[in-house]
C-alpha positions as CSV (number, residue, x, y, z in Angstrom):
1,M,125.9,100.8,95.9
2,K,128.1,102.6,99.0
3,D,128.7,100.5,102.0
4,S,126.2,100.7,105.0
5,N,128.4,102.7,106.3
6,F,128.5,105.7,104.3
7,L,124.2,105.4,103.6
8,K,123.9,105.4,107.6
9,E,126.3,108.6,108.1
10,N,124.7,110.0,104.9
11,N,121.3,109.0,106.6
12,G,118.5,111.7,106.6
13,R,121.3,114.7,105.9
14,L,121.6,115.2,102.3
15,M,118.0,114.3,101.3
16,W,114.8,116.2,102.3
17,H,112.2,114.0,103.3
18,P,107.8,114.3,102.7
19,M,106.3,114.8,105.0
20,T,108.6,115.9,108.5
21,S,110.6,118.4,108.7
22,P,114.7,118.2,107.8
23,K,115.4,118.7,111.3
24,D,113.6,115.3,112.6
25,S,114.8,113.3,109.6
26,I,118.4,114.3,111.4
27,D,116.8,113.3,115.0
28,N,115.8,110.5,114.0
29,P,117.0,108.9,111.3
30,P,114.9,106.9,108.7
31,K,114.7,102.8,108.3
32,I,117.3,101.4,105.4
33,I,115.4,99.9,103.2
34,T,117.5,97.9,101.4
35,G,115.5,94.3,100.1
36,S,111.9,93.0,99.8
37,D,110.3,89.9,98.9
38,G,106.7,88.5,99.8
39,V,105.5,90.5,101.5
40,S,108.0,91.9,103.7
41,I,111.0,93.9,103.5
42,T,114.3,94.1,104.7
43,D,116.7,96.8,106.5
44,I,119.9,97.3,105.8
45,D,120.8,95.7,109.4
46,G,119.4,92.9,107.6
47,H,115.9,92.9,110.5
48,R,113.4,92.0,108.2
49,V,109.4,91.8,108.9
50,V,106.1,92.2,107.3
51,D,105.3,95.1,105.5
52,G,101.2,96.2,106.9
53,V,101.7,99.9,105.5
54,G,102.4,97.8,101.1
55,G,104.8,100.6,100.6
56,L,103.1,103.5,100.9
57,W,99.0,102.0,100.2
58,N,99.8,101.1,97.2
59,V,102.1,97.4,96.7
60,N,98.7,95.7,96.4
61,L,100.2,92.7,95.0
62,G,103.5,92.3,97.4
63,Y,107.2,92.7,96.3
64,S,107.9,89.5,94.1
65,C,105.1,89.9,91.4
66,R,107.0,89.2,89.4
67,P,104.6,89.3,86.0
68,V,104.7,93.7,86.6
69,K,108.0,93.0,86.3
70,D,109.1,91.2,84.2
71,A,106.4,93.7,81.4
72,I,108.2,96.9,82.9
73,T,112.4,95.1,81.5
74,T,110.1,93.9,78.4
75,Q,109.0,96.9,77.6
76,L,111.9,98.8,78.6
77,D,113.9,97.3,75.8
78,R,111.0,97.6,73.1
79,L,109.4,101.4,73.9
80,P,111.0,103.2,77.0
81,Y,109.4,105.9,76.0
82,Y,107.1,108.1,73.6
83,S,104.9,111.4,74.1
84,T,100.9,111.3,73.9
85,F,101.0,114.7,74.1
86,R,98.8,115.8,70.8
87,G,99.7,114.0,67.8
88,T,101.8,110.4,69.3
89,S,100.3,107.1,71.0
90,N,102.1,104.2,72.0
91,D,100.9,100.7,71.6
92,V,100.2,100.4,75.3
93,A,98.7,103.1,76.6
94,I,96.2,102.5,73.4
95,E,95.3,98.4,75.0
96,L,95.2,100.1,79.3
97,S,92.6,103.0,78.3
98,Y,90.6,99.7,77.0
99,E,91.2,97.0,79.3
100,L,89.9,99.9,82.7
101,G,87.0,100.6,80.4
102,E,85.9,97.4,81.4
103,F,87.3,96.5,84.5
104,F,85.6,99.8,85.4
105,K,82.2,99.4,83.5
106,P,80.8,98.3,86.1
107,D,81.7,102.5,87.6
108,G,79.9,103.6,84.8
109,L,83.4,105.1,83.7
110,S,85.0,104.6,80.1
111,R,87.6,106.5,78.8
112,A,90.9,107.3,80.6
113,F,93.7,110.0,80.8
114,F,96.6,109.2,81.7
115,T,98.7,110.9,84.7
116,S,102.0,110.3,87.1
117,G,100.5,109.4,90.7
118,G,97.3,110.5,92.6
119,S,97.8,114.4,93.7
120,D,98.2,114.9,89.2
121,S,95.3,112.9,89.2
122,V,93.5,114.8,91.4
123,E,94.7,117.4,90.0
124,T,93.3,116.8,86.4
125,S,90.3,115.9,88.1
126,L,89.9,119.8,88.9
127,R,90.8,120.5,86.1
128,L,88.2,118.9,83.6
129,A,85.7,119.4,86.7
130,R,86.1,123.6,85.5
131,Q,86.3,123.0,81.9
132,Y,83.4,120.8,82.5
133,H,81.0,123.9,83.8
134,K,82.1,125.7,81.3
135,L,81.5,123.6,77.8
136,R,78.6,124.0,78.9
137,G,78.0,127.6,79.3
138,E,78.1,127.7,82.7
139,P,81.9,129.3,84.2
140,G,81.0,130.6,87.1
141,R,80.4,127.4,88.6
142,V,84.0,127.3,89.5
143,K,84.4,125.9,93.5
144,F,84.7,122.9,94.6
145,L,83.2,120.7,97.8
146,S,84.9,118.5,100.1
147,L,85.0,116.8,103.9
148,K,87.0,117.3,106.2
149,K,90.0,114.6,106.8
150,G,89.8,113.9,103.8
151,Y,93.5,113.5,101.7
152,H,94.2,114.5,98.5
153,G,97.2,114.6,97.3
154,T,100.0,117.7,98.0
155,H,99.1,120.2,94.9
156,V,98.0,123.2,94.5
157,G,94.7,121.9,94.0
158,G,95.2,118.9,95.8
159,A,96.4,120.8,99.2
160,S,93.4,123.2,98.1
161,V,90.4,120.5,99.0
162,N,92.7,118.3,101.6
163,G,91.2,118.6,104.9
164,N,93.9,118.4,107.0
165,A,94.9,122.1,107.7
166,N,98.8,119.6,108.2
167,F,99.2,119.9,104.1
168,R,97.5,123.8,104.3
169,N,98.9,126.0,106.8
170,A,102.1,126.3,105.7
171,Y,101.5,126.8,101.8
172,E,98.5,129.4,102.2
173,P,97.4,130.9,100.2
174,L,96.0,128.5,98.7
175,L,93.1,127.9,95.3
176,P,90.3,130.0,96.7
177,G,87.0,128.5,96.3
178,C,87.2,126.0,97.8
179,Y,85.0,125.1,100.9
180,H,84.8,121.3,104.0
181,I,82.1,119.0,105.1
182,P,82.2,117.6,108.4
183,A,83.1,114.0,108.1
184,P,80.3,111.0,108.7
185,Y,83.7,110.8,111.7
186,T,81.8,109.2,114.7
187,Y,85.0,108.8,116.9
188,R,85.1,112.7,116.9
189,N,82.5,115.6,114.7
190,P,80.8,118.6,115.3
191,F,77.2,117.2,115.8
192,N,78.8,115.3,119.0
193,E,76.9,112.0,117.4
194,T,78.0,108.1,117.3
195,D,75.4,106.9,115.3
196,P,76.8,105.7,111.9
197,E,73.6,105.8,110.4
198,R,72.1,109.6,112.0
199,L,75.8,111.4,111.4
200,A,75.3,110.8,108.1
201,Q,71.9,112.1,107.8
202,L,73.6,114.7,109.4
203,C,76.9,115.4,106.8
204,A,74.9,115.0,104.1
205,A,72.3,117.7,105.5
206,A,75.8,119.9,105.7
207,L,76.6,119.4,102.2
208,E,72.8,120.6,101.8
209,D,73.0,123.4,103.3
210,E,76.5,124.5,102.3
211,I,75.7,124.2,98.4
212,A,72.4,126.3,99.4
213,F,74.7,129.0,101.0
214,Q,77.1,129.0,98.3
215,G,75.8,129.0,95.6
216,A,74.6,125.6,93.9
217,N,75.3,127.8,90.4
218,T,78.8,128.5,91.3
219,I,80.1,125.0,92.3
220,A,81.4,122.6,90.0
221,A,82.2,119.5,91.9
222,M,82.6,117.5,95.3
223,I,85.5,115.4,95.4
224,M,86.1,112.7,98.4
225,E,87.4,109.3,99.2
226,P,85.1,106.9,99.4
227,I,86.0,105.9,102.4
228,L,88.5,108.3,104.0
229,G,92.4,106.9,103.7
230,A,95.0,109.3,105.4
231,G,92.1,111.5,107.6
232,G,93.1,107.4,109.9
233,V,90.7,105.6,108.4
234,I,86.8,106.8,108.4
235,P,83.8,104.3,106.9
236,P,80.7,106.2,106.6
237,H,77.8,104.4,106.8
238,K,76.3,102.8,103.8
239,S,73.8,106.0,103.7
240,F,76.2,108.8,103.2
241,A,77.9,107.8,99.2
242,P,74.1,107.1,97.8
243,M,72.8,110.7,99.6
244,V,76.3,112.6,97.9
245,R,75.6,111.2,95.0
246,E,71.7,112.1,94.8
247,I,72.5,115.6,96.1
248,C,75.5,116.6,93.1
249,N,73.0,115.4,90.8
250,R,70.0,117.4,92.0
251,N,72.1,120.3,92.2
252,G,74.7,119.6,89.0
253,I,77.2,119.2,90.7
254,L,79.8,116.5,89.9
255,L,81.3,114.1,91.9
256,I,84.8,113.2,91.5
257,T,85.7,109.9,93.9
258,D,88.9,110.1,94.6
259,E,90.6,106.1,94.5
260,V,93.7,106.7,94.5
261,I,93.8,104.5,98.2
262,T,90.2,102.8,97.3
263,A,91.0,101.6,93.5
264,Y,91.6,98.3,92.3
265,G,90.3,96.2,95.5
266,R,91.7,97.5,99.0
267,T,88.0,97.5,100.5
268,G,87.0,93.7,99.4
269,A,85.4,95.5,96.3
270,W,86.8,96.5,93.2
271,S,86.2,99.9,93.9
272,G,84.7,102.3,96.7
273,A,82.1,103.4,94.0
274,R,81.0,100.0,93.5
275,L,81.1,99.2,97.4
276,W,78.6,101.6,98.6
277,G,76.6,101.4,95.4
278,I,77.8,104.7,93.3
279,Q,78.1,105.5,90.1
280,P,81.2,109.3,90.1
281,D,80.9,111.2,87.0
282,M,85.2,110.8,87.4
283,M,87.8,108.8,89.6
284,C,91.1,109.3,90.2
285,T,93.3,106.4,91.1
286,A,96.9,105.7,90.9
287,K,98.9,104.1,93.4
288,A,97.9,100.4,92.9
289,I,97.6,100.3,89.2
290,T,101.2,99.1,88.7
291,N,102.2,97.6,92.1
292,G,104.0,100.1,93.3
293,Y,106.3,99.0,90.6
294,F,105.5,102.2,88.0
295,P,104.8,106.6,89.0
296,F,101.4,106.4,87.5
297,G,97.8,107.0,87.6
298,A,94.5,106.8,85.5
299,V,91.7,109.5,85.8
300,M,88.1,107.5,84.7
301,L,85.4,109.0,83.1
302,G,81.8,108.8,83.0
303,D,79.1,109.7,81.2
304,K,78.2,113.0,81.5
305,L,82.3,113.6,80.7
306,I,82.4,112.0,77.4
307,E,79.5,113.7,76.2
308,L,81.2,117.2,76.4
309,F,84.1,116.8,75.6
310,E,84.0,113.6,73.0
311,D,83.1,114.8,68.8
312,N,83.5,118.6,70.3
313,P,86.1,120.8,69.2
314,D,86.0,123.6,71.1
315,A,86.8,120.4,73.9
316,K,90.7,121.1,73.8
317,I,91.9,120.3,76.8
318,G,94.8,121.9,77.4
319,H,96.6,119.6,80.4
320,G,99.0,116.8,80.8
321,Y,102.2,115.3,82.2
322,T,104.8,114.5,80.4
323,Y,105.0,110.8,81.4
324,S,100.7,110.5,80.4
325,G,100.2,107.4,78.8
326,H,104.1,106.6,79.8
327,P,104.4,103.2,77.7
328,V,106.8,101.5,81.4
329,G,103.7,102.5,82.9
330,A,100.8,101.1,80.5
331,A,102.6,98.1,80.4
332,A,103.1,98.1,84.4
333,A,99.0,98.3,84.2
334,L,98.5,96.5,82.5
335,A,100.5,93.7,84.0
336,C,99.5,94.5,86.8
337,L,95.6,94.1,86.2
338,A,95.5,91.3,85.1
339,E,97.1,89.8,88.1
340,T,95.1,91.9,90.1
341,K,91.5,90.1,88.8
342,R,93.2,86.4,88.3
343,L,94.3,86.4,91.6
344,N,90.8,87.6,92.5
345,V,92.3,90.0,96.2
346,I,89.1,91.1,96.8
347,E,88.2,87.6,98.6
348,N,91.5,87.8,100.6
349,A,91.5,91.5,101.1
350,A,88.4,91.4,102.6
351,D,88.8,88.0,104.8
352,R,92.2,89.7,105.9
353,G,90.8,92.8,106.7
354,T,88.1,91.2,108.5
355,Q,91.2,88.7,110.6
356,L,93.1,92.5,111.7
357,Y,90.4,94.5,112.8
358,Q,88.7,92.3,115.0
359,G,92.5,91.8,116.1
360,C,92.4,95.4,116.7
361,L,89.1,95.6,118.4
362,K,90.5,92.7,120.9
363,L,93.6,95.1,121.2
364,M,91.3,97.5,122.5
365,E,90.0,95.6,125.5
366,K,93.2,95.0,126.9
367,H,95.2,98.2,126.1
368,D,94.0,101.5,127.3
369,I,95.7,103.3,124.5
370,I,94.0,102.4,121.9
371,G,90.8,105.3,121.8
372,D,88.5,103.8,118.7
373,V,89.5,101.2,116.7
374,R,88.2,101.9,112.9
375,G,88.2,99.7,109.3
376,G,86.0,96.2,108.5
377,Y,86.1,97.1,105.2
378,G,89.3,95.0,102.4
379,L,92.6,96.3,104.1
380,M,91.8,98.6,105.5
381,T,91.9,100.0,109.8
382,A,93.3,102.5,112.2
383,M,93.7,102.1,116.5
384,E,93.3,106.7,117.3
385,M,95.7,106.0,120.1
386,V,94.9,108.6,123.1
387,S,96.2,109.6,126.5
388,D,92.8,109.3,128.5
389,R,90.3,107.6,126.9
390,G,87.2,109.8,128.7
391,S,88.6,112.8,127.5
392,K,89.7,110.8,123.9
393,K,93.1,113.1,124.5
394,P,95.2,112.0,121.9
395,I,98.9,110.7,122.4
396,D,101.9,112.6,123.0
397,A,104.2,111.9,119.7
398,A,106.8,111.1,122.0
399,T,104.5,107.9,122.4
400,A,103.0,106.7,119.1
401,S,106.8,106.1,118.6
402,T,107.6,104.2,121.0
403,V,104.6,101.7,119.7
404,Q,105.7,101.8,115.9
405,E,109.4,101.2,117.1
406,T,108.6,98.3,119.6
407,A,105.8,96.9,116.9
408,Y,109.0,97.3,114.3
409,Q,111.5,95.3,116.4
410,N,109.2,92.8,117.0
411,G,108.0,91.9,113.1
412,A,106.3,94.8,111.3
413,M,105.9,98.2,110.1
414,V,103.5,99.9,110.4
415,R,102.3,103.7,110.0
416,V,101.2,106.6,112.6
417,S,100.1,109.6,111.2
418,G,99.5,112.1,114.1
419,P,97.3,110.2,117.1
420,N,96.3,107.2,114.4
421,L,97.6,103.8,113.7
422,I,97.1,103.1,110.0
423,L,97.2,99.2,108.6
424,S,97.1,99.5,105.0
425,P,99.0,95.5,103.9
426,P,99.5,94.0,100.9
427,L,96.2,92.7,99.5
428,V,97.8,89.0,99.4
429,L,98.9,89.0,103.3
430,T,98.0,86.0,104.8
431,E,96.9,84.5,108.0
432,T,100.1,83.8,109.0
433,D,101.4,88.0,108.0
434,A,98.1,89.1,109.7
435,S,98.8,87.2,113.1
436,A,102.8,88.9,112.9
437,I,101.6,92.6,112.4
438,L,98.9,91.4,115.4
439,N,101.3,90.2,117.7
440,A,103.8,92.9,117.0
441,L,101.4,95.8,117.9
442,D,100.2,93.9,120.4
443,A,104.9,94.2,121.8
444,G,104.4,98.0,120.3
445,F,101.5,98.9,123.3
446,R,102.6,96.9,125.8
447,A,105.9,99.3,125.9
448,T,103.8,102.7,127.1
């Protein structure tokens, strides 16, 4: 490790950062995080704050989770790597596949395909969806449906089904055959509908209309987040996911839930599918599967795929990653899953999530800059900032940055994405930690 002067002098100069421009990293050097403990992080100047971002939605158990750290170091000594490509496997990946099958049994999912992370999991699910229909004798089913405002990673397939132009425009043309349905987003939607249940019905009707227009026999899968995360924490009405499940079933379309964020307890339920009472055909998971300590992911597979792929000599999966089933990642995931269940994090996620959500609603009463507050399902909360509540005009970038920086100086790391201020802290957050985040946010809004 170089001394602090070297780090500050080179900050933003030599490394290109995700989701920003190289110029912005030089003009506004990123925070240099050098330490962590519990649910807090410390920067190079010794400034310690509560991490309201949870790393990037993934450090569910905080930064001091000893069982996961010990599992990683033990596995590094025993078997640091071996491939799981055809002909070889490893013991911890086998054990993990069993444990995940048990964990996701209520979701109707009992097989795992291991990946290196969330974008990989999405790409895997899209590929397997197309292969599924080819094996069934319907090779024309190649199209994908998804929601506007949805986020599905950054690979070409994931960017193609993404519902946000920020992740698409610079890289087009993308994968053909991807079509987007209005999201059940009460604050902004093309129907000018503010009633969540009625909006859910309108969005479901739009889905049916798009299927009829495209032709059901051309569509492979619908992919959606149970609660839209990076797009601004948009929870649908409870009726929406069951309607989508029924529409997909009726039209022979696979349903993929992208639970890179929502799996493993963040919503106050063990999965987003379980939260809404549905069973998807595939589920994309990653992030919290290792508490963020090792890049790893898993696509969980249900009966439709199992019945078609297994005992089928034609069902060769020509897809995978060098690090699929990585033994160190699998060991981390096993320890993380055990600790996640032992702590029963869904209870605290629900309690602290309610505290943050209610606290943000109170902040909205004090600060006109807050146009909308969304959440109420576990530790996923967003505030949409506006320059005028009447017109809903989004806040300018400079003011949003002021809120974020002031909150940081007052004790909390929060994330600003466009006009949205998003909170996704660790699921082991305490009541005191949550209050610290709310107090920091209050200071941030007062500074505008």
